[in-house]
VEXRO-499363 format. One record per residue (C-alpha): residue in one letter; x, y, z. Coordinates in steps of 0.02 Angstrom, whole numbers. Example, Ala and Ser with C-alpha at 12.3 -4.5 7.8 and 13.67 -1.06 7.14 Angstrom:
<sites>
<site kemar="A" east="615" north="-225" up="390"/>
<site kemar="S" east="684" north="-53" up="357"/>
</sites>
This chain:
<sites>
<site kemar="X" east="10991" north="4363" up="3696"/>
<site kemar="X" east="10806" north="4365" up="3740"/>
<site kemar="X" east="10712" north="4224" up="3652"/>
<site kemar="X" east="10547" north="4215" up="3747"/>
<site kemar="X" east="10470" north="4372" up="3676"/>
<site kemar="X" east="10386" north="4374" up="3505"/>
<site kemar="X" east="10364" north="4532" up="3405"/>
<site kemar="X" east="10199" north="4564" up="3319"/>
<site kemar="X" east="10143" north="4695" up="3196"/>
<site kemar="X" east="9959" north="4710" up="3145"/>
<site kemar="X" east="9926" north="4536" up="3213"/>
<site kemar="X" east="10069" north="4452" up="3118"/>
<site kemar="X" east="10225" north="4381" up="3198"/>
<site kemar="X" east="10379" north="4479" up="3137"/>
<site kemar="X" east="10567" north="4470" up="3165"/>
<site kemar="X" east="10667" north="4612" up="3243"/>
<site kemar="X" east="10676" north="4701" up="3074"/>
<site kemar="X" east="10486" north="4699" up="3053"/>
<site kemar="X" east="10486" north="4565" up="2919"/>
<site kemar="X" east="10346" north="4436" up="2936"/>
<site kemar="X" east="10399" north="4270" up="3010"/>
<site kemar="X" east="10343" north="4145" up="2880"/>
<site kemar="X" east="10416" north="3996" up="2973"/>
<site kemar="X" east="10280" north="4007" up="3106"/>
<site kemar="X" east="10107" north="3948" up="3056"/>
<site kemar="X" east="9985" north="4093" up="3055"/>
<site kemar="X" east="9815" north="4078" up="3135"/>
<site kemar="X" east="9671" north="4103" up="3016"/>
<site kemar="X" east="9566" north="4247" up="3074"/>
<site kemar="X" east="9379" north="4231" up="3058"/>
<site kemar="X" east="9312" north="4363" up="2943"/>
<site kemar="X" east="9129" north="4392" up="2977"/>
<site kemar="X" east="9038" north="4416" up="2813"/>
<site kemar="X" east="8886" north="4525" up="2826"/>
<site kemar="X" east="8729" north="4443" up="2763"/>
<site kemar="X" east="8632" north="4555" up="2646"/>
<site kemar="X" east="8453" north="4523" up="2597"/>
<site kemar="X" east="8403" north="4528" up="2414"/>
<site kemar="X" east="8313" north="4683" up="2352"/>
<site kemar="X" east="8166" north="4673" up="2232"/>
<site kemar="X" east="8109" north="4805" up="2110"/>
<site kemar="X" east="7925" north="4836" up="2079"/>
<site kemar="X" east="7847" north="4804" up="1909"/>
<site kemar="X" east="7684" north="4887" up="1965"/>
<site kemar="X" east="7627" north="5052" up="1892"/>
<site kemar="X" east="7576" north="5192" up="2011"/>
<site kemar="X" east="7393" north="5182" up="1958"/>
<site kemar="X" east="7382" north="4992" up="1985"/>
<site kemar="X" east="7233" north="4956" up="2100"/>
<site kemar="X" east="7277" north="4910" up="2278"/>
<site kemar="X" east="7177" north="4751" up="2302"/>
<site kemar="X" east="7290" north="4641" up="2409"/>
<site kemar="X" east="7283" north="4646" up="2599"/>
<site kemar="X" east="7442" north="4582" up="2682"/>
<site kemar="X" east="7462" north="4549" up="2868"/>
<site kemar="X" east="7621" north="4488" up="2950"/>
<site kemar="X" east="7693" north="4447" up="3119"/>
<site kemar="X" east="7882" north="4435" up="3109"/>
<site kemar="X" east="7959" north="4409" up="3283"/>
<site kemar="X" east="8070" north="4541" up="3363"/>
<site kemar="X" east="8216" north="4418" up="3357"/>
<site kemar="X" east="8211" north="4436" up="3167"/>
<site kemar="X" east="8213" north="4626" up="3165"/>
<site kemar="X" east="8329" north="4636" up="3016"/>
<site kemar="X" east="8213" north="4531" up="2909"/>
<site kemar="X" east="8060" north="4625" up="2972"/>
<site kemar="X" east="8134" north="4794" up="2923"/>
<site kemar="X" east="8187" north="4722" up="2755"/>
<site kemar="X" east="8010" north="4656" up="2727"/>
<site kemar="X" east="7936" north="4829" up="2761"/>
<site kemar="X" east="8056" north="4910" up="2637"/>
<site kemar="X" east="8008" north="4782" up="2505"/>
<site kemar="X" east="7824" north="4818" up="2532"/>
<site kemar="X" east="7860" north="5003" up="2504"/>
<site kemar="X" east="7955" north="4957" up="2345"/>
<site kemar="X" east="7799" north="4865" up="2286"/>
<site kemar="X" east="7696" north="5023" up="2317"/>
<site kemar="X" east="7605" north="4954" up="2470"/>
<site kemar="X" east="7523" north="5071" up="2594"/>
<site kemar="X" east="7533" north="5042" up="2782"/>
<site kemar="X" east="7363" north="5032" up="2865"/>
<site kemar="X" east="7435" north="4982" up="3034"/>
<site kemar="X" east="7612" north="4931" up="3084"/>
<site kemar="X" east="7591" north="4753" up="3019"/>
<site kemar="X" east="7442" north="4774" up="2901"/>
<site kemar="X" east="7477" north="4835" up="2725"/>
<site kemar="X" east="7376" north="4850" up="2565"/>
<site kemar="X" east="7445" north="4855" up="2389"/>
<site kemar="X" east="7438" north="4789" up="2212"/>
<site kemar="X" east="7426" north="4605" up="2173"/>
<site kemar="X" east="7493" north="4480" up="2136"/>
<site kemar="X" east="7662" north="4487" up="2221"/>
<site kemar="X" east="7804" north="4420" up="2110"/>
<site kemar="X" east="7840" north="4232" up="2117"/>
<site kemar="X" east="8027" north="4260" up="2143"/>
<site kemar="X" east="7983" north="4367" up="2296"/>
<site kemar="X" east="7880" north="4224" up="2369"/>
<site kemar="X" east="8019" north="4099" up="2331"/>
<site kemar="X" east="8145" north="4211" up="2418"/>
<site kemar="X" east="8032" north="4227" up="2571"/>
<site kemar="X" east="8023" north="4038" up="2578"/>
<site kemar="X" east="8213" north="4025" up="2566"/>
<site kemar="X" east="8243" north="4146" up="2712"/>
<site kemar="X" east="8105" north="4066" up="2816"/>
<site kemar="X" east="7971" north="4200" up="2815"/>
<site kemar="X" east="7837" north="4108" up="2716"/>
<site kemar="X" east="7736" north="4065" up="2873"/>
<site kemar="X" east="7750" north="4239" up="2949"/>
<site kemar="X" east="7621" north="4326" up="2838"/>
<site kemar="X" east="7449" north="4304" up="2759"/>
<site kemar="X" east="7376" north="4385" up="2604"/>
<site kemar="X" east="7194" north="4416" up="2562"/>
<site kemar="X" east="7119" north="4474" up="2398"/>
<site kemar="X" east="7002" north="4623" up="2422"/>
<site kemar="X" east="6833" north="4629" up="2334"/>
<site kemar="X" east="6856" north="4815" up="2298"/>
<site kemar="X" east="7017" north="4913" up="2275"/>
<site kemar="X" east="7079" north="5008" up="2427"/>
<site kemar="X" east="7063" north="5197" up="2423"/>
<site kemar="X" east="7144" north="5306" up="2554"/>
<site kemar="X" east="6989" north="5413" up="2575"/>
<site kemar="X" east="6906" north="5423" up="2745"/>
</sites>
């Protein structure tokens, strides 16, 4: 009788009939939970004047947050002037600012109120 070999099926120790061996303690496998960022919906109307200039510099090491931030700006009907300079309606929602503070992006951007609304005419 061979006793040194253990049978395994789908990561679980089983006996020779394929029934899980409950007498042996099972190792807990780490399950990596994917972290999703919260999505915000815009309350702005399409004809709301774009009078808020927003500039940000989110490091490349936080690419996921940077891409999420750009998507949120699009949701808020912001227009990209340059890669990290956007203009859109103001004010941004308080819960959005609170969320940015919670995920550590509050120091990565600056906002400026424009004297006149932005128009995309050259």
